C-alpha positions in Angstrom: 67.0 75.8 89.2 65.3 76.3 87.1 62.8 73.3 88.0 59.4 73.9 86.8 58.0 76.7 84.0 54.8 77.8 83.1 53.9 78.3 79.2 51.0 80.0 77.9 52.2 80.9 74.5 50.2 79.9 71.8 52.6 77.7 69.4 51.3 79.6 66.0 52.6 82.8 67.6 56.1 81.3 68.6 56.7 80.1 65.1 55.8 83.7 64.1 58.3 85.4 66.4 60.9 82.9 65.7 60.5 82.6 61.9 60.5 78.7 62.9 58.9 75.7 61.1 56.4 73.8 63.7 56.5 70.2 64.4 53.5 67.8 64.5 52.5 66.9 68.3 53.6 70.0 70.0 53.1 69.7 73.6 49.4 71.7 74.7 49.4 75.1 76.1 48.1 76.7 78.4 50.4 74.5 80.7 50.8 76.4 83.7 52.9 73.3 85.7 55.3 72.6 83.4 57.2 69.3 85.2 60.7 67.8 84.2 60.4 64.9 82.0 57.3 66.6 79.9 57.8 67.9 76.3 58.0 71.5 75.8 58.0 73.8 72.8 61.8 74.8 71.8 63.6 76.3 69.0 66.4 75.0 67.4 68.5 76.1 63.9 69.0 72.5 61.7 69.2 74.5 58.4 65.7 76.0 59.0 64.2 77.1 62.3 62.3 74.8 64.0 59.6 74.8 66.8 60.1 71.2 68.0 58.7 69.0 71.2 61.6 67.6 73.5 61.4 66.1 76.5 62.6 68.5 79.6 65.9 66.4 81.3 69.1 66.0 78.9 69.4 62.3 78.3 73.4 61.6 78.0 74.1 59.2 74.8 75.7 56.6 77.3 71.9 56.3 79.4 70.8 52.6 78.7 67.5 54.1 78.8 65.8 57.3 79.5 65.7 57.4 83.4 69.1 55.3 83.6 71.0 58.1 85.7 70.6 61.3 87.2 68.0 63.9 85.5 69.7 66.1 84.6 66.8 69.2 83.7 69.4 71.9 84.6 73.5 72.4 83.2 75.6 75.3 85.1 77.0 77.3 82.3 80.3 77.7 83.8 81.0 74.1 83.7 78.8 73.4 80.5 81.8 73.2 78.4 83.5 71.1 80.4 81.2 68.4 81.4 81.1 65.3 79.5 77.4 65.3 79.3 77.0 68.3 77.9 80.0 70.0 75.8 79.2 68.4 72.4 75.7 70.1 72.9 77.1 73.2 73.7 79.3 73.7 70.7 76.4 72.1 68.2 73.0 71.8 69.3 72.1 74.7 71.6 68.2 75.8 71.5 65.9 78.4 72.8 63.0 77.7 75.1 60.4 80.1 75.4 58.2 80.3 77.8 55.9 82.5 80.1 57.5 82.4 83.3 59.1 80.1 86.0 58.8 78.9 89.6 61.0 79.0 92.2 60.8 78.4 96.4 62.9 79.6 98.8 61.6 78.5 102.8 59.6 80.5 105.0 60.3 78.2 108.5 59.8 74.7 107.1 57.8 75.6 104.8 58.8 76.1 101.1 57.0 79.4 99.7 57.0 79.4 95.8 57.4 82.3 93.5 56.3 82.8 89.9 59.2 84.7 87.4 58.7 86.5 84.0 59.7 89.0 82.3 59.4 92.7 83.6 58.2 93.9 79.9 55.6 91.3 79.2 57.2 89.5 76.7 57.8 85.8 76.3 61.0 84.6 78.4 63.5 82.7 76.4 66.3 80.6 77.5 69.1 79.7 77.3 68.9 75.7 76.1 71.0 72.6 75.2 69.6 69.2 73.4 70.6 66.0 71.7 69.0 63.1 69.9 69.2 59.9 72.3 68.4 56.4 71.4 67.5 54.2 68.7 64.0 56.0 68.5 66.5 59.4 68.7 64.2 60.8 71.5 65.2 64.3 71.6 66.2 65.9 75.2 66.7 69.3 76.8 68.0 71.0 79.7 67.8 74.8 80.4 71.3 76.6 81.2 71.6 78.7 84.6 74.1 80.8 85.9 75.0 82.5 89.3 71.7 84.4 90.6 71.4 88.1 90.3 70.2 90.7 93.3 66.8 90.0 92.1 66.6 86.3 92.7 69.5 86.0 95.4 67.0 86.2 98.1 65.3 83.0 96.3 67.7 80.9 95.0 71.6 81.4 94.4 70.9 80.4 90.4 69.0 81.7 87.5 68.8 80.4 84.2 70.4 82.4 81.3 67.8 84.9 79.6 68.7 85.2 75.8 67.8 88.8 74.6 66.3 88.7 70.8 69.8 90.7 69.4 70.9 87.0 70.5 68.9 84.4 69.6 71.1 84.0 66.2 74.3 83.8 68.2 73.2 81.5 70.7 71.1 79.4 67.7 74.7 79.1 66.1 73.2 81.4 63.0 75.7 84.1 63.2 79.3 84.3 64.6 80.9 82.6 67.4 81.0 84.1 71.0 78.2 82.1 72.5 79.9 81.9 75.5 79.3 85.6 75.7 75.8 85.4 76.4 76.1 83.0 79.2 75.9 85.6 81.9 73.5 86.7 85.3 70.7 88.9 83.5 70.2 92.6 84.9 68.0 92.9 87.5 65.4 94.9 85.7 64.7 91.7 83.3 62.6 89.7 85.5 60.0 90.4 88.1 58.3 88.0 90.8 55.3 87.3 93.1 54.2 84.7 95.2 52.1 82.5 94.8 49.8 79.9 96.4 51.0 76.7 97.7 49.2 74.5 94.8 52.0 74.6 92.5 53.7 72.3 95.1 52.1 69.3 93.5 53.0 68.2 90.0 49.5 67.4 89.2 47.9 70.8 89.9 46.6 72.7 87.1 44.9 76.2 86.1 45.5 79.2 85.7 45.4 80.3 89.5 48.8 78.7 89.8 50.4 81.8 88.9 48.1 84.4 90.5 49.5 86.1 93.2 49.0 86.0 97.1 49.4 87.8 100.2 52.7 87.0 102.0 
């Protein structure tokens, strides 16, 4: 958790919202089925803010190749400052991951039932991330921080992404003050909403806006 995203946010709009300079070769949008190991446009603060493409799946510096160990798409907020793979990144390289929403699955009998989560107010969903460049080619990669689920998510999954509200963007990016740890909290139940979607999204090859359309239970 979270293990799949959807993004329909135009890059020029995201760059404008965050006051970020967009890099070249940003991943195409819309993408209704963003899978791990694919590139996602994330916001970093490296002097100026940048909108950069990064591989979803954090690559620790000791991996001898990008897939040289477990795929680290998420990092637990409760332990991120202690884990060797993440502790330096959470101090020095935090990023914002703006998307339209994400998918989560629960089980109904033997079937995995997908649901689509997104902000109840219709705004971009901005998740807390950590990142680093790996290897001689400096491949940028990131992980999404997760935390204990709120009452909305708990019937489906026990984890939920850390959501960064606009007032906290500067602090999470390290642009002002300290206390980024205070941002790593479970979002209120009113922040997100969700609906059930069709089984097509279970395939990582599926595409198209129908993936986020609601279906009857």
